[in-house]
C-alpha positions in Angstrom: 145.4 131.1 82.9 142.5 132.6 81.0 138.8 133.7 81.4 136.0 132.7 79.1 133.3 135.6 79.1 130.8 134.3 77.3 130.2 134.1 73.5 133.5 131.9 73.1 135.9 134.7 73.9 138.3 134.4 76.2 140.5 136.8 77.5 143.8 135.9 79.5 143.7 136.8 83.6 146.6 138.7 84.1 145.2 141.2 81.2 141.9 142.2 82.8 142.1 145.7 84.2 138.6 145.1 85.6 135.1 143.7 85.7 132.6 146.1 86.3 128.3 145.9 86.2 127.4 147.7 83.6 123.7 149.0 85.9 126.1 150.2 88.6 129.2 151.9 86.3 126.8 153.6 84.3 125.0 156.1 86.3 128.7 157.0 87.8 129.9 160.6 86.3 133.2 158.2 85.4 131.6 155.5 83.8 129.0 157.2 81.9 132.3 158.7 80.3 134.1 156.1 79.8 131.8 153.5 77.4 131.1 156.0 74.9 135.2 157.4 74.8 135.7 153.4 74.7 133.2 152.7 71.7 134.0 155.8 69.8 137.4 154.5 70.2 136.5 151.3 68.6 138.0 149.3 71.6 134.8 147.5 72.7 134.2 144.0 71.5 130.7 142.8 72.5 130.6 139.2 73.7 126.8 139.7 75.2 125.2 139.3 71.8 121.9 141.1 73.9 121.8 143.3 76.7 125.5 143.4 78.2 125.2 142.6 82.3 129.0 143.7 82.6 131.5 144.1 81.2 135.8 143.8 81.2 138.6 145.8 80.6 141.7 144.8 79.7 145.3 145.8 78.6 147.1 143.3 76.3 150.8 142.4 75.2 150.6 144.8 72.8 149.6 147.6 75.1 145.8 148.3 73.5 142.9 148.6 75.9 140.1 146.3 74.8 136.3 146.4 76.3 134.4 143.1 76.4 130.6 143.2 76.9 129.5 140.0 78.6 126.1 138.6 79.1 127.0 137.0 82.5 126.8 138.7 85.6 130.0 140.6 87.0 130.2 138.4 89.9 130.3 135.4 88.0 132.8 136.4 85.8 134.6 137.7 89.1 134.2 134.4 90.8 135.7 131.9 87.4 138.6 134.8 87.8 139.3 134.1 91.4 138.5 130.4 90.8 141.8 127.9 89.7 141.1 124.7 88.0 144.2 122.3 89.4 
C-alpha cells in the first residue's frame, strides 16, 4: 500500500519509520539536530511547496533514509496511513 503525502508524492507505507509534526519536533533537542543533519545530507524532499506542517521519515529498499516535508498535518497523514481501502 502507498501513502500520498502531497504534491503528487507517494511513499510505500512499509517504508515509513515515522510521521512527525513540524511544530512539536522542532522544539525538542533531537528534532533540532535531526533536520539540519538531514538537510546537510541531502535527504530532504520537499513535497510541501510552502511552509511544511509535518515530515515523514522513510527507509527504502535501497536502505537510504529520506525525509519528506508535507503541507498536510501529521494527524491527517497518520489517518491516511492506517486507513485501508478494500
